[in-house]
N, CA, C and O atoms as CSV, one atom per row, in Angstrom:
chain,resi,resn,atom,element,x,y,z
A,1,GLU,N,N,35.120,-23.195,-17.876
A,1,GLU,CA,C,33.680,-23.223,-17.745
A,1,GLU,C,C,33.062,-22.711,-19.040
A,1,GLU,O,O,33.488,-21.686,-19.573
A,2,VAL,N,N,32.073,-23.411,-19.538
A,2,VAL,CA,C,31.411,-23.049,-20.788
A,2,VAL,C,C,30.229,-22.143,-20.484
A,2,VAL,O,O,29.396,-22.469,-19.639
A,3,THR,N,N,30.153,-21.003,-21.171
A,3,THR,CA,C,29.038,-20.092,-21.024
A,3,THR,C,C,28.002,-20.430,-22.076
A,3,THR,O,O,28.339,-20.523,-23.256
A,4,PRO,N,N,26.721,-20.623,-21.675
A,4,PRO,CA,C,25.704,-20.939,-22.671
A,4,PRO,C,C,25.514,-19.793,-23.655
A,4,PRO,O,O,25.645,-18.624,-23.294
A,5,ALA,N,N,25.207,-20.135,-24.892
A,5,ALA,CA,C,24.995,-19.126,-25.923
A,5,ALA,C,C,23.714,-18.356,-25.634
A,5,ALA,O,O,22.751,-18.905,-25.098
A,6,ALA,N,N,23.718,-17.085,-25.994
A,6,ALA,CA,C,22.519,-16.271,-25.824
A,6,ALA,C,C,21.445,-16.768,-26.784
A,6,ALA,O,O,21.754,-17.204,-27.893
A,7,PRO,N,N,20.176,-16.703,-26.359
A,7,PRO,CA,C,19.100,-17.136,-27.253
A,7,PRO,C,C,19.125,-16.342,-28.564
A,7,PRO,O,O,19.458,-15.157,-28.583
A,8,VAL,N,N,18.775,-17.006,-29.629
A,8,VAL,CA,C,18.737,-16.364,-30.943
A,8,VAL,C,C,17.557,-15.407,-30.985
A,8,VAL,O,O,16.446,-15.754,-30.585
A,9,LEU,N,N,17.807,-14.212,-31.469
A,9,LEU,CA,C,16.741,-13.230,-31.628
A,9,LEU,C,C,16.468,-13.048,-33.106
A,9,LEU,O,O,17.395,-12.906,-33.904
A,10,SER,N,N,15.211,-13.052,-33.467
A,10,SER,CA,C,14.830,-12.839,-34.857
A,10,SER,C,C,13.735,-11.791,-34.899
A,10,SER,O,O,13.226,-11.379,-33.857
A,11,VAL,N,N,13.372,-11.362,-36.084
A,11,VAL,CA,C,12.321,-10.363,-36.243
A,11,VAL,C,C,11.060,-10.869,-35.554
A,11,VAL,O,O,10.619,-11.995,-35.788
A,12,GLY,N,N,10.492,-10.030,-34.710
A,12,GLY,CA,C,9.287,-10.382,-33.967
A,12,GLY,C,C,9.551,-10.904,-32.570
A,12,GLY,O,O,8.616,-11.033,-31.780
A,13,SER,N,N,10.814,-11.212,-32.237
A,13,SER,CA,C,11.134,-11.719,-30.903
A,13,SER,C,C,10.799,-10.681,-29.840
A,13,SER,O,O,11.153,-9.509,-29.969
A,14,GLU,N,N,10.108,-11.126,-28.783
A,14,GLU,CA,C,9.850,-10.271,-27.630
A,14,GLU,C,C,11.103,-10.316,-26.762
A,14,GLU,O,O,11.702,-11.376,-26.584
A,15,CYS,N,N,11.492,-9.175,-26.227
A,15,CYS,CA,C,12.716,-9.106,-25.436
A,15,CYS,C,C,12.632,-7.937,-24.475
A,15,CYS,O,O,11.607,-7.261,-24.385
A,16,ILE,N,N,13.712,-7.710,-23.765
A,16,ILE,CA,C,13.868,-6.542,-22.903
A,16,ILE,C,C,15.179,-5.897,-23.340
A,16,ILE,O,O,16.226,-6.544,-23.350
A,17,ALA,N,N,15.112,-4.617,-23.701
A,17,ALA,CA,C,16.297,-3.942,-24.235
A,17,ALA,C,C,16.594,-2.687,-23.422
A,17,ALA,O,O,15.699,-2.057,-22.859
A,18,CYS,N,N,17.874,-2.347,-23.379
A,18,CYS,CA,C,18.323,-1.159,-22.660
A,18,CYS,C,C,18.403,0.012,-23.642
A,18,CYS,O,O,19.126,-0.046,-24.636
A,19,TRP,N,N,17.652,1.068,-23.349
A,19,TRP,CA,C,17.641,2.256,-24.208
A,19,TRP,C,C,18.836,3.118,-23.871
A,19,TRP,O,O,19.047,3.456,-22.706
A,20,SER,N,N,19.624,3.480,-24.870
A,20,SER,CA,C,20.880,4.195,-24.645
A,20,SER,C,C,20.689,5.601,-24.083
A,20,SER,O,O,21.594,6.120,-23.429
A,21,GLU,N,N,19.550,6.225,-24.316
A,21,GLU,CA,C,19.358,7.603,-23.865
A,21,GLU,C,C,19.209,7.747,-22.353
A,21,GLU,O,O,19.562,8.782,-21.789
A,22,ASP,N,N,18.680,6.698,-21.686
A,22,ASP,CA,C,18.535,6.801,-20.229
A,22,ASP,C,C,19.065,5.571,-19.487
A,22,ASP,O,O,18.989,5.509,-18.260
A,23,SER,N,N,19.600,4.591,-20.224
A,23,SER,CA,C,20.158,3.355,-19.662
A,23,SER,C,C,19.140,2.555,-18.857
A,23,SER,O,O,19.506,1.822,-17.938
A,24,VAL,N,N,17.862,2.696,-19.202
A,24,VAL,CA,C,16.796,1.947,-18.545
A,24,VAL,C,C,16.397,0.783,-19.450
A,24,VAL,O,O,16.379,0.913,-20.674
A,25,TRP,N,N,16.074,-0.369,-18.824
A,25,TRP,CA,C,15.644,-1.568,-19.537
A,25,TRP,C,C,14.138,-1.534,-19.724
A,25,TRP,O,O,13.394,-1.328,-18.765
A,26,TYR,N,N,13.681,-1.737,-20.970
A,26,TYR,CA,C,12.263,-1.674,-21.317
A,26,TYR,C,C,11.853,-2.923,-22.098
A,26,TYR,O,O,12.687,-3.572,-22.731
A,27,ASN,N,N,10.557,-3.253,-22.046
A,27,ASN,CA,C,10.015,-4.299,-22.911
A,27,ASN,C,C,10.189,-3.856,-24.356
A,27,ASN,O,O,9.997,-2.684,-24.680
A,28,ALA,N,N,10.552,-4.794,-25.220
A,28,ALA,CA,C,10.809,-4.442,-26.616
A,28,ALA,C,C,10.471,-5.616,-27.539
A,28,ALA,O,O,10.217,-6.736,-27.097
A,29,ARG,N,N,10.481,-5.312,-28.830
A,29,ARG,CA,C,10.279,-6.320,-29.875
A,29,ARG,C,C,11.307,-6.051,-30.981
A,29,ARG,O,O,11.525,-4.902,-31.365
A,30,VAL,N,N,11.930,-7.108,-31.484
A,30,VAL,CA,C,12.923,-6.968,-32.546
A,30,VAL,C,C,12.208,-6.706,-33.869
A,30,VAL,O,O,11.345,-7.478,-34.286
A,31,ASP,N,N,12.583,-5.598,-34.525
A,31,ASP,CA,C,11.996,-5.237,-35.817
A,31,ASP,C,C,12.909,-5.605,-36.977
A,31,ASP,O,O,12.438,-5.916,-38.071
A,32,CYS,N,N,14.219,-5.568,-36.734
A,32,CYS,CA,C,15.182,-5.824,-37.800
A,32,CYS,C,C,16.487,-6.303,-37.171
A,32,CYS,O,O,16.915,-5.794,-36.136
A,33,VAL,N,N,17.106,-7.284,-37.809
A,33,VAL,CA,C,18.380,-7.802,-37.338
A,33,VAL,C,C,19.462,-7.304,-38.287
A,33,VAL,O,O,19.449,-7.614,-39.478
A,34,GLY,N,N,20.406,-6.522,-37.741
A,34,GLY,CA,C,21.486,-5.977,-38.559
A,34,GLY,C,C,22.675,-6.917,-38.624
A,34,GLY,O,O,22.839,-7.782,-37.764
A,35,GLU,N,N,23.503,-6.747,-39.642
A,35,GLU,CA,C,24.678,-7.604,-39.812
A,35,GLU,C,C,25.803,-7.267,-38.839
A,35,GLU,O,O,26.659,-8.110,-38.570
A,36,GLY,N,N,25.811,-6.063,-38.317
A,36,GLY,CA,C,26.892,-5.632,-37.436
A,36,GLY,C,C,26.638,-5.909,-35.964
A,36,GLY,O,O,27.288,-5.304,-35.112
A,37,GLY,N,N,25.714,-6.805,-35.640
A,37,GLY,CA,C,25.441,-7.120,-34.243
A,37,GLY,C,C,24.470,-6.165,-33.583
A,37,GLY,O,O,24.320,-6.177,-32.362
A,38,GLU,N,N,23.812,-5.339,-34.374
A,38,GLU,CA,C,22.816,-4.438,-33.822
A,38,GLU,C,C,21.421,-4.891,-34.224
A,38,GLU,O,O,21.226,-5.518,-35.266
A,39,TYR,N,N,20.460,-4.561,-33.380
A,39,TYR,CA,C,19.069,-4.915,-33.606
A,39,TYR,C,C,18.229,-3.649,-33.558
A,39,TYR,O,O,18.381,-2.836,-32.646
A,40,GLN,N,N,17.347,-3.477,-34.527
A,40,GLN,CA,C,16.369,-2.397,-34.479
A,40,GLN,C,C,15.217,-2.924,-33.635
A,40,GLN,O,O,14.614,-3.940,-33.980
A,41,VAL,N,N,14.904,-2.245,-32.530
A,41,VAL,CA,C,13.820,-2.685,-31.652
A,41,VAL,C,C,12.806,-1.563,-31.483
A,41,VAL,O,O,13.121,-0.380,-31.614
A,42,THR,N,N,11.574,-1.978,-31.184
A,42,THR,CA,C,10.539,-1.040,-30.769
A,42,THR,C,C,10.286,-1.298,-29.292
A,42,THR,O,O,10.064,-2.437,-28.882
A,43,PHE,N,N,10.319,-0.239,-28.501
A,43,PHE,CA,C,10.012,-0.357,-27.083
A,43,PHE,C,C,8.490,-0.367,-26.977
A,43,PHE,O,O,7.832,0.664,-27.116
A,44,THR,N,N,7.955,-1.552,-26.729
A,44,THR,CA,C,6.530,-1.807,-26.917
A,44,THR,C,C,5.610,-1.043,-25.977
A,44,THR,O,O,4.454,-0.803,-26.328
A,45,ASP,N,N,6.071,-0.658,-24.814
A,45,ASP,CA,C,5.207,0.082,-23.896
A,45,ASP,C,C,5.143,1.568,-24.226
A,45,ASP,O,O,4.264,2.275,-23.732
A,46,TYR,N,N,6.078,2.055,-25.065
A,46,TYR,CA,C,6.149,3.484,-25.343
A,46,TYR,C,C,6.142,3.822,-26.831
A,46,TYR,O,O,5.831,4.956,-27.195
A,47,GLY,N,N,6.477,2.866,-27.699
A,47,GLY,CA,C,6.395,3.081,-29.135
A,47,GLY,C,C,7.629,3.642,-29.803
A,47,GLY,O,O,7.657,3.737,-31.030
A,48,ASN,N,N,8.655,4.019,-29.051
A,48,ASN,CA,C,9.870,4.537,-29.683
A,48,ASN,C,C,10.756,3.384,-30.148
A,48,ASN,O,O,10.607,2.253,-29.685
A,49,THR,N,N,11.668,3.671,-31.056
A,49,THR,CA,C,12.554,2.655,-31.620
A,49,THR,C,C,14.005,3.068,-31.424
A,49,THR,O,O,14.310,4.241,-31.209
A,50,ALA,N,N,14.900,2.076,-31.504
A,50,ALA,CA,C,16.328,2.342,-31.365
A,50,ALA,C,C,17.128,1.181,-31.921
A,50,ALA,O,O,16.619,0.069,-32.057
A,51,LEU,N,N,18.392,1.452,-32.242
A,51,LEU,CA,C,19.361,0.414,-32.570
A,51,LEU,C,C,20.039,0.005,-31.273
A,51,LEU,O,O,20.546,0.854,-30.539
A,52,VAL,N,N,20.052,-1.292,-30.988
A,52,VAL,CA,C,20.596,-1.790,-29.728
A,52,VAL,C,C,21.533,-2.954,-30.033
A,52,VAL,O,O,21.219,-3.798,-30.872
A,53,THR,N,N,22.687,-3.006,-29.356
A,53,THR,CA,C,23.602,-4.135,-29.532
A,53,THR,C,C,23.075,-5.342,-28.769
A,53,THR,O,O,22.281,-5.194,-27.840
A,54,ARG,N,N,23.511,-6.533,-29.155
A,54,ARG,CA,C,23.037,-7.778,-28.538
A,54,ARG,C,C,23.339,-7.813,-27.044
A,54,ARG,O,O,22.582,-8.414,-26.281
A,55,GLU,N,N,24.419,-7.189,-26.617
A,55,GLU,CA,C,24.781,-7.171,-25.210
A,55,GLU,C,C,23.769,-6.396,-24.370
A,55,GLU,O,O,23.725,-6.564,-23.151
A,56,ARG,N,N,22.965,-5.560,-24.999
A,56,ARG,CA,C,21.986,-4.730,-24.296
A,56,ARG,C,C,20.562,-5.249,-24.487
A,56,ARG,O,O,19.595,-4.504,-24.330
A,57,ILE,N,N,20.441,-6.556,-24.832
A,57,ILE,CA,C,19.142,-7.199,-25.014
A,57,ILE,C,C,19.136,-8.504,-24.235
A,57,ILE,O,O,20.091,-9.279,-24.300
A,58,VAL,N,N,18.050,-8.747,-23.492
A,58,VAL,CA,C,17.860,-10.014,-22.791
A,58,VAL,C,C,16.460,-10.531,-23.113
A,58,VAL,O,O,15.595,-9.782,-23.567
A,59,THR,N,N,16.254,-11.814,-22.872
A,59,THR,CA,C,14.931,-12.378,-23.123
A,59,THR,C,C,14.128,-12.563,-21.842
A,59,THR,O,O,12.919,-12.781,-21.902
A,60,ASN,N,N,14.780,-12.479,-20.687
A,60,ASN,CA,C,14.107,-12.592,-19.386
A,60,ASN,C,C,14.641,-11.519,-18.456
A,60,ASN,O,O,15.831,-11.203,-18.485
A,61,ALA,N,N,13.772,-10.959,-17.634
A,61,ALA,CA,C,14.193,-9.907,-16.698
A,61,ALA,C,C,15.295,-10.390,-15.764
A,61,ALA,O,O,16.141,-9.602,-15.339
A,62,GLU,N,N,15.289,-11.680,-15.445
A,62,GLU,CA,C,16.304,-12.234,-14.555
A,62,GLU,C,C,17.706,-12.158,-15.160
A,62,GLU,O,O,18.695,-12.285,-14.437
A,63,ASP,N,N,17.804,-11.955,-16.464
A,63,ASP,CA,C,19.099,-11.883,-17.129
A,63,ASP,C,C,19.683,-10.472,-17.179
A,63,ASP,O,O,20.803,-10.282,-17.655
A,64,ILE,N,N,18.939,-9.492,-16.696
A,64,ILE,CA,C,19.468,-8.127,-16.637
A,64,ILE,C,C,20.561,-8.115,-15.576
A,64,ILE,O,O,20.349,-8.619,-14.473
A,65,PRO,N,N,21.729,-7.546,-15.886
A,65,PRO,CA,C,22.825,-7.545,-14.912
A,65,PRO,C,C,22.396,-6.976,-13.564
A,65,PRO,O,O,21.712,-5.955,-13.507
A,66,ALA,N,N,22.795,-7.631,-12.488
A,66,ALA,CA,C,22.403,-7.248,-11.129
A,66,ALA,C,C,22.749,-5.798,-10.820
A,66,ALA,O,O,21.995,-5.119,-10.124
A,67,GLU,N,N,23.870,-5.320,-11.323
A,67,GLU,CA,C,24.276,-3.950,-11.032
A,67,GLU,C,C,23.376,-2.917,-11.721
A,67,GLU,O,O,23.486,-1.721,-11.453
A,68,GLN,N,N,22.480,-3.382,-12.614
A,68,GLN,CA,C,21.552,-2.477,-13.302
A,68,GLN,C,C,20.103,-2.687,-12.850
A,68,GLN,O,O,19.173,-2.206,-13.498
A,69,ALA,N,N,19.913,-3.398,-11.749
A,69,ALA,CA,C,18.570,-3.734,-11.272
A,69,ALA,C,C,17.713,-2.506,-10.966
A,69,ALA,O,O,16.487,-2.573,-11.060
A,70,GLU,N,N,18.327,-1.412,-10.608
A,70,GLU,CA,C,17.571,-0.188,-10.323
A,70,GLU,C,C,17.184,0.550,-11.598
A,70,GLU,O,O,16.448,1.535,-11.546
A,71,MET,N,N,17.676,0.077,-12.744
A,71,MET,CA,C,17.423,0.759,-14.013
A,71,MET,C,C,16.463,-0.050,-14.898
A,71,MET,O,O,16.666,-0.155,-16.107
A,72,ILE,N,N,15.431,-0.612,-14.293
A,72,ILE,CA,C,14.460,-1.414,-15.028
A,72,ILE,C,C,13.124,-0.691,-14.981
A,72,ILE,O,O,12.662,-0.317,-13.903
A,73,ASP,N,N,12.499,-0.489,-16.130
A,73,ASP,CA,C,11.211,0.181,-16.216
A,73,ASP,C,C,10.167,-0.567,-15.403
A,73,ASP,O,O,10.227,-1.792,-15.296
A,74,GLU,N,N,9.217,0.149,-14.834
A,74,GLU,CA,C,8.192,-0.480,-13.991
A,74,GLU,C,C,7.370,-1.525,-14.728
A,74,GLU,O,O,6.884,-2.464,-14.098
A,75,CYS,N,N,7.200,-1.400,-16.026
A,75,CYS,CA,C,6.445,-2.407,-16.786
A,75,CYS,C,C,7.206,-3.732,-16.835
A,75,CYS,O,O,6.582,-4.792,-16.859
A,76,VAL,N,N,8.519,-3.695,-16.849
A,76,VAL,CA,C,9.330,-4.909,-16.864
A,76,VAL,C,C,9.334,-5.555,-15.496
A,76,VAL,O,O,9.346,-6.783,-15.410
A,77,LYS,N,N,9.326,-4.783,-14.425
A,77,LYS,CA,C,9.391,-5.325,-13.072
A,77,LYS,C,C,8.173,-6.164,-12.710
A,77,LYS,O,O,8.242,-6.989,-11.799
A,78,MET,N,N,7.072,-5.966,-13.401
A,78,MET,CA,C,5.862,-6.690,-13.043
A,78,MET,C,C,6.041,-8.179,-13.288
A,78,MET,O,O,6.661,-8.597,-14.266
A,79,THR,N,N,5.488,-8.965,-12.383
A,79,THR,CA,C,5.481,-10.413,-12.518
A,79,THR,C,C,4.046,-10.891,-12.445
A,79,THR,O,O,3.162,-10.141,-12.030
A,80,THR,N,N,3.809,-12.108,-12.836
A,80,THR,CA,C,2.465,-12.648,-12.786
A,80,THR,C,C,2.102,-12.980,-11.348
A,80,THR,O,O,2.774,-13.776,-10.693
A,81,VAL,N,N,1.052,-12.374,-10.875
A,81,VAL,CA,C,0.563,-12.625,-9.524
A,81,VAL,C,C,-0.949,-12.779,-9.620
A,81,VAL,O,O,-1.640,-11.876,-10.092
A,82,VAL,N,N,-1.454,-13.904,-9.179
A,82,VAL,CA,C,-2.898,-14.103,-9.164
A,82,VAL,C,C,-3.288,-14.454,-7.743
A,82,VAL,O,O,-2.839,-15.459,-7.193
A,83,THR,N,N,-4.122,-13.622,-7.156
A,83,THR,CA,C,-4.599,-13.891,-5.804
A,83,THR,C,C,-6.102,-13.687,-5.782
A,83,THR,O,O,-6.631,-12.846,-6.509
A,84,GLU,N,N,-6.776,-14.438,-4.966
A,84,GLU,CA,C,-8.203,-14.257,-4.784
A,84,GLU,C,C,-8.434,-13.993,-3.310
A,84,GLU,O,O,-7.889,-14.681,-2.447
A,85,SER,N,N,-9.249,-12.986,-3.033
A,85,SER,CA,C,-9.583,-12.684,-1.656
A,85,SER,C,C,-11.024,-12.199,-1.618
A,85,SER,O,O,-11.509,-11.616,-2.588
A,86,PRO,N,N,-11.706,-12.432,-0.516
A,86,PRO,CA,C,-13.083,-11.954,-0.424
A,86,PRO,C,C,-13.132,-10.444,-0.564
A,86,PRO,O,O,-12.300,-9.734,0.001
A,87,SER,N,N,-14.093,-9.961,-1.305
A,87,SER,CA,C,-14.249,-8.537,-1.496
A,87,SER,C,C,-15.309,-8.005,-0.540
A,87,SER,O,O,-16.331,-8.660,-0.338
A,88,PRO,N,N,-15.091,-6.845,0.048
A,88,PRO,CA,C,-16.112,-6.276,0.910
A,88,PRO,C,C,-17.316,-5.789,0.099
A,88,PRO,O,O,-18.363,-5.486,0.671
A,89,ASN,N,N,-17.177,-5.713,-1.199
A,89,ASN,CA,C,-18.251,-5.233,-2.064
A,89,ASN,C,C,-19.041,-6.425,-2.589
A,89,ASN,O,O,-18.500,-7.215,-3.362
A,90,PRO,N,N,-20.317,-6.581,-2.191
A,90,PRO,CA,C,-21.086,-7.756,-2.620
A,90,PRO,C,C,-21.328,-7.802,-4.121
A,90,PRO,O,O,-21.598,-8.871,-4.669
A,91,VAL,N,N,-21.236,-6.654,-4.798
A,91,VAL,CA,C,-21.423,-6.640,-6.252
A,91,VAL,C,C,-20.244,-7.300,-6.951
A,91,VAL,O,O,-20.414,-7.972,-7.968
A,92,LEU,N,N,-19.039,-7.105,-6.399
A,92,LEU,CA,C,-17.838,-7.633,-7.041
A,92,LEU,C,C,-17.590,-9.099,-6.710
A,92,LEU,O,O,-16.929,-9.797,-7.479
A,93,GLY,N,N,-18.101,-9.575,-5.594
A,93,GLY,CA,C,-17.803,-10.958,-5.202
A,93,GLY,C,C,-16.333,-11.082,-4.885
A,93,GLY,O,O,-15.784,-10.237,-4.178
A,94,ASN,N,N,-15.683,-12.111,-5.388
A,94,ASN,CA,C,-14.242,-12.269,-5.168
A,94,ASN,C,C,-13.470,-11.482,-6.215
A,94,ASN,O,O,-13.742,-11.591,-7.411
A,95,GLU,N,N,-12.516,-10.697,-5.766
A,95,GLU,CA,C,-11.647,-9.969,-6.680
A,95,GLU,C,C,-10.501,-10.866,-7.088
A,95,GLU,O,O,-10.049,-11.700,-6.304
A,96,VAL,N,N,-10.035,-10.701,-8.293
A,96,VAL,CA,C,-8.824,-11.365,-8.743
A,96,VAL,C,C,-7.878,-10.270,-9.186
A,96,VAL,O,O,-8.195,-9.495,-10.088
A,97,GLN,N,N,-6.716,-10.203,-8.554
A,97,GLN,CA,C,-5.723,-9.201,-8.906
A,97,GLN,C,C,-4.698,-9.856,-9.812
A,97,GLN,O,O,-4.094,-10.866,-9.450
A,98,VAL,N,N,-4.503,-9.284,-10.987
A,98,VAL,CA,C,-3.573,-9.865,-11.947
A,98,VAL,C,C,-2.685,-8.764,-12.497
A,98,VAL,O,O,-3.173,-7.727,-12.946
A,99,THR,N,N,-1.384,-8.993,-12.459
A,99,THR,CA,C,-0.444,-8.150,-13.175
A,99,THR,C,C,0.380,-9.081,-14.040
A,99,THR,O,O,0.708,-10.191,-13.620
A,100,ALA,N,N,0.715,-8.647,-15.231
A,100,ALA,CA,C,1.406,-9.541,-16.152
A,100,ALA,C,C,2.494,-8.809,-16.902
A,100,ALA,O,O,2.371,-7.621,-17.201
A,101,ASN,N,N,3.541,-9.512,-17.197
A,101,ASN,CA,C,4.645,-9.000,-17.999
A,101,ASN,C,C,4.625,-9.743,-19.327
A,101,ASN,O,O,4.922,-10.937,-19.358
A,102,PRO,N,N,4.281,-9.067,-20.435
A,102,PRO,CA,C,4.189,-9.749,-21.720
A,102,PRO,C,C,5.488,-10.405,-22.170
A,102,PRO,O,O,5.460,-11.336,-22.974
A,103,ALA,N,N,6.618,-9.936,-21.666
A,103,ALA,CA,C,7.888,-10.522,-22.086
A,103,ALA,C,C,8.113,-11.906,-21.493
A,103,ALA,O,O,8.951,-12.656,-21.994
A,104,THR,N,N,7.392,-12.261,-20.447
A,104,THR,CA,C,7.627,-13.552,-19.808
A,104,THR,C,C,6.435,-14.497,-19.873
A,104,THR,O,O,6.529,-15.639,-19.422
A,105,ILE,N,N,5.319,-14.042,-20.425
A,105,ILE,CA,C,4.130,-14.888,-20.483
A,105,ILE,C,C,3.928,-15.376,-21.908
A,105,ILE,O,O,3.882,-14.579,-22.844
A,106,LYS,N,N,3.809,-16.675,-22.067
A,106,LYS,CA,C,3.632,-17.263,-23.395
A,106,LYS,C,C,2.169,-17.256,-23.824
A,106,LYS,O,O,1.876,-17.017,-24.995
A,107,SER,N,N,1.250,-17.512,-22.904
A,107,SER,CA,C,-0.163,-17.473,-23.228
A,107,SER,C,C,-0.931,-17.007,-22.006
A,107,SER,O,O,-0.425,-17.073,-20.885
A,108,SER,N,N,-2.138,-16.543,-22.217
A,108,SER,CA,C,-2.930,-16.012,-21.130
A,108,SER,C,C,-4.372,-16.443,-21.289
A,108,SER,O,O,-4.871,-16.533,-22.411
A,109,PRO,N,N,-5.056,-16.713,-20.175
A,109,PRO,CA,C,-6.476,-17.023,-20.270
A,109,PRO,C,C,-7.312,-15.771,-20.531
A,109,PRO,O,O,-8.507,-15.879,-20.807
A,110,TRP,N,N,-6.704,-14.583,-20.448
A,110,TRP,CA,C,-7.413,-13.328,-20.663
A,110,TRP,C,C,-7.448,-12.995,-22.137
A,110,TRP,O,O,-6.502,-13.281,-22.871
A,111,SER,N,N,-8.543,-12.390,-22.570
A,111,SER,CA,C,-8.703,-11.948,-23.954
A,111,SER,C,C,-9.130,-10.493,-23.957
A,111,SER,O,O,-9.625,-9.978,-22.954
A,112,ALA,N,N,-8.937,-9.840,-25.084
A,112,ALA,CA,C,-9.392,-8.464,-25.228
A,112,ALA,C,C,-10.884,-8.424,-24.949
A,112,ALA,O,O,-11.644,-9.248,-25.459
A,113,GLY,N,N,-11.294,-7.472,-24.148
A,113,GLY,CA,C,-12.709,-7.313,-23.831
A,113,GLY,C,C,-13.143,-8.013,-22.561
A,113,GLY,O,O,-14.264,-7.799,-22.100
A,114,ASP,N,N,-12.275,-8.860,-21.969
A,114,ASP,CA,C,-12.627,-9.511,-20.713
A,114,ASP,C,C,-12.821,-8.459,-19.629
A,114,ASP,O,O,-12.091,-7.469,-19.584
A,115,ILE,N,N,-13.789,-8.666,-18.768
A,115,ILE,CA,C,-14.055,-7.740,-17.679
A,115,ILE,C,C,-13.249,-8.189,-16.466
A,115,ILE,O,O,-13.249,-9.365,-16.102
A,116,CYS,N,N,-12.563,-7.234,-15.851
A,116,CYS,CA,C,-11.779,-7.556,-14.666
A,116,CYS,C,C,-11.781,-6.349,-13.748
A,116,CYS,O,O,-12.178,-5.253,-14.142
A,117,VAL,N,N,-11.340,-6.558,-12.541
A,117,VAL,CA,C,-11.208,-5.479,-11.575
A,117,VAL,C,C,-9.732,-5.328,-11.276
A,117,VAL,O,O,-9.068,-6.288,-10.884
A,118,ALA,N,N,-9.217,-4.122,-11.462
A,118,ALA,CA,C,-7.792,-3.873,-11.206
A,118,ALA,C,C,-7.658,-2.678,-10.293
A,118,ALA,O,O,-8.507,-1.786,-10.281
A,119,CYS,N,N,-6.586,-2.670,-9.530
A,119,CYS,CA,C,-6.372,-1.501,-8.674
A,119,CYS,C,C,-5.043,-0.875,-9.004
A,119,CYS,O,O,-4.665,0.127,-8.396
């Protein structure tokens, strides 16, 4: 059986990486690609950086090993959910609840400064 090759990661690639200090998977961005199979990443939700091997980097949350599913940061667990429901508040009208994971969304209709209601 042929195993598909892992996606190529380059500087600027958005990914999910496992931080060695707590073995938790976090949203990250590749800052530097090393020759020895290591990648310098910035954990984008927290700002810290680390050297991570390719085996500890995935491009989709679904690719995190099942046995490590409990070790995923809450920011990574979020998925895109858009629901509309009548609001009891006449000022708000219909609420739209949106949660998004930047590692899995290619584009968004939302822009900086957009007004929204979140809970």
